N, C-alpha and C positions, 0 to 999 in steps of 0.2 A: 795523157802524154804531156810532158813538161814543156811549158812554153818558153821561148827564147827572145830576149830583147837586146838590141845593140844600142849603146849610147855613145855617139861621137861627142867628144869634148873639144870644142873649137879652140883653135890657136894653141899655143904652148911653146916652150923653149925660147928661141930667139924671136918669135912672133908673139908679142904681148896682146894683140887685138886692140880694142879700145882702151884708152887709159885716161881716166878723169876721177876727180874727187878722191884722190889716194887709192884708187883701185885700178887693177889690171884685169881686163876681161878674162884672160886665160886662167886666173885664179878663181874668179867668181864662177866661171863655167865648171871648173873641176869641183868646187864646193857643192854646187847643185847636183852634178852628176853622181858624186859619192853618196849624197843623201838619198837620191832616187834609187841608186843601186841597193842600198841597205833596206828601204822599204819594199822594193820589188822581191828582193831574196827572201824577206820575212813572209811574203805572200806565196812563196814556192816557185817563183820565176827565176830561170837561169838568166844571168846578165853578163855581158862583156862590154867593157869600156875601151875606147881607142886609146886612152892613156889613163894612168893611175897616179901619175906625178907630173911635175913640170919638165916637159921635154918636147923636143921638136916633133910635131905630128903633121905630116904633110896631108893635104886633103886626098891625094891619090892613094896614099898608103891607108888612110882611114876607110876608104870606100873598098879597097882590096880586102881589108881585114873584115869588114862588115859582110861582104859577099861570100867570103870564105866560111864565116860563122853561120850564115843561113839563118838569120833571126825571123820571127814571125813578125816583129815590128822594129823599126829603127828611128831613132830621134837624134838630130844634130843639135847640140846645146850652145846657144850664143847669147851674147848681150849686145846692146845697141849703143849708138852715139850719133850725134847730129842735131840735138836740140829737140827731139820728140819726146813723147810720154807714152808709156805703157807697153803691154805685151803684144806680140804678133807672131803668127805662125804661117809658114809657107807649106802648102801641100802640093801634091802632084796635079798637073794639068788634067789628068784623066779622072780625078776625084776618087771615088771608091773608099776603100779602107783608109787611104792616106788622108782624105778629107775628114772622115769620122774620127780618126786619131787626133788630128789638129783640133777639131771642134771639142772633143772630149777634154783634151789638155786645157783649152781655153776656158771651159766651164769651171774646172778645178782651180785654175789660176785666179780667175775672177772671184771664186769663193773665199779666198783668203785675203781679198781686199784690193788686188791689182786691177787696174782697168785695162782694157784691150783695144787695140787698134784693128783687130779682126783677123779672121782666117783668110788668106790670100793665095793667089797663084801669080807667078812671074814667068812670063815666056822668054824664051832665048832670042836675042835680037836677030831678026831675019829668019828665024825658024819658029813661028808662033805655036807649033804643035809640040815643041820641046820645052822642058823645064829649064829656067836659068841656072838654078843652083845645082851643082854637081852632085851633091849628096843625094838630093831628091831624084835627080835625073838618072844617075848611074847605079844606084842601089837596086839590086834585085829583090823586090819585095816592098811593102807599104813603108814609106819613109816620109818624115816631115823635118823641117828646120824651124827651131823656135828661137826667138829673140825675147828675152824675159823682161828686160828693162833698159832704160837709157841711163848709162853711167854718168853722162855729163849733165843730167838734169837733177839738181840738188834734191828735189822732192821724189822724183821717180826712183832714184837710186836707193832710197831706203828700203825698197822691197827686196833687194839682194845684197845690201851692205852688211857684212858680218856673218858669222857662222850660224846664228840663230835664223836670220832671214833666209840664208841659203838653204838651210835644213827645211824650212817651211816651204820654200819654193820647189825644192827637190821632192818633198811629199806630195805636193799638188801635182807635179809632173808624174810621179809614180801612180797616183790615183787615176789620172787621166789615161794612162797606159793600161791600167788594171780594168778600167771601164771598157776599153776597147777590146781587151782580151776575154771580157765576160768573167772575170774573177772578182768576187766580192771583197771588199776591203774590210778588215777587222781592226778596230781600234786597239793599239797596244796598251791603252790606258783603262783603268777600271771606273774612273769617275770623270764627269764633266760638269762644267758650269755653264748654264745658259743665261745670257743677258738678253732680256726681252724688250719688246714694244717699241722698237725704233720705227718711226713713221717714214723717215728718209734713209735711203741706202748710204747717203753720204755720211750720215751720223754714225751708222753702224760701222762704216769703213774706217772712220776716224778712230773709234773705240777699238776695232780689230788691230789697227796700226800700232797703238801704244801698248796693247797687250802683246802683240807679236815681238815689239822691241824689248820685252821682258823675257823673251825666250820661250813663250807659251804659244803652242800651235793652236790656231783657231780657224774657224770657217764662218762665213756669212751665209745664212739660209733664210728663206721666207716661212713664216709660220702658216701652215695650211689651214688653221682655224680662223685667223683674223686678217691674214695678207700682210701682216707687219714683219719687219726684218729682225732677225735675231743673230747674236753671235755666240757660237758654241766653242768652249774652250776645252780641248781634249789632252790636257797635260798632267794628269793626276793619277798616281798609282795607289793613293791612299785617300780616304774620305776626308781626313783632317786637313789635308793640303787644299782640297777643293773648298771646304768650309772656310779656310782662312782667306782665300781670295774672294769667296762670296761676302765675307764680312766686311772687307775692304770696299768692295763695290757697293754694298748696302749703305756705307757711310757716306758714299759719293752719290747717294740717291739713284742708283741704278736698280732696276727690277730684276732680280736674279733667281734662278732655281738650280739646286745641285741635284744631279741625277746620275744614275748608273749608266755608263757608256756601253 
């Protein structure tokens, strides 16, 4: 049976959401949503977005569309402001699949180098058994609200600034959703470059960041053999392209391996 996912795209039209560092939240949200849609559909998941372009998108209408669609999972996509740093996700007060979905997305977002403020719940004022966020509270089915980065933080905003970063974040979101649905992810690329032997995660994250800025999707993992961190770059449809990056990295004294993905 085909699985269905609804992606709420926060703000839009006359409501720009957070505005900082030359970015409007409504645009960043849409970029992440479209990238996630592409990756989910490649895995055979049916996807509906609350909007596909810049237009007014009231929360009440978003919730109505979601419930009419009847998805297996629902995610409301947002970005933050207020001087903080990192990703955060809000799940249902009752936990269950909603919490698992939030935790799986968090794992995948952290794997591409973004730090996390955690998976959280927020009660409605005066009604502690109810969720504060309407999308989580009113959606019939497992739902979460994700804030991917702080647009007013010059360092944090790099995680979502520009099409390449939004595509990487959208892919991370899609992989977290697929993990929750129990659908294995298949790399669209044939070749990968593994950058090895990072003792500190901070060093792996720094390398991951500048490679992501080149438009190359990558993830940070822990090597099961030695416990050190590695950066896997998955953006090559031909061996010669992977070899070209490996040569550049070798000249910079990185330890690299080219492997079939």
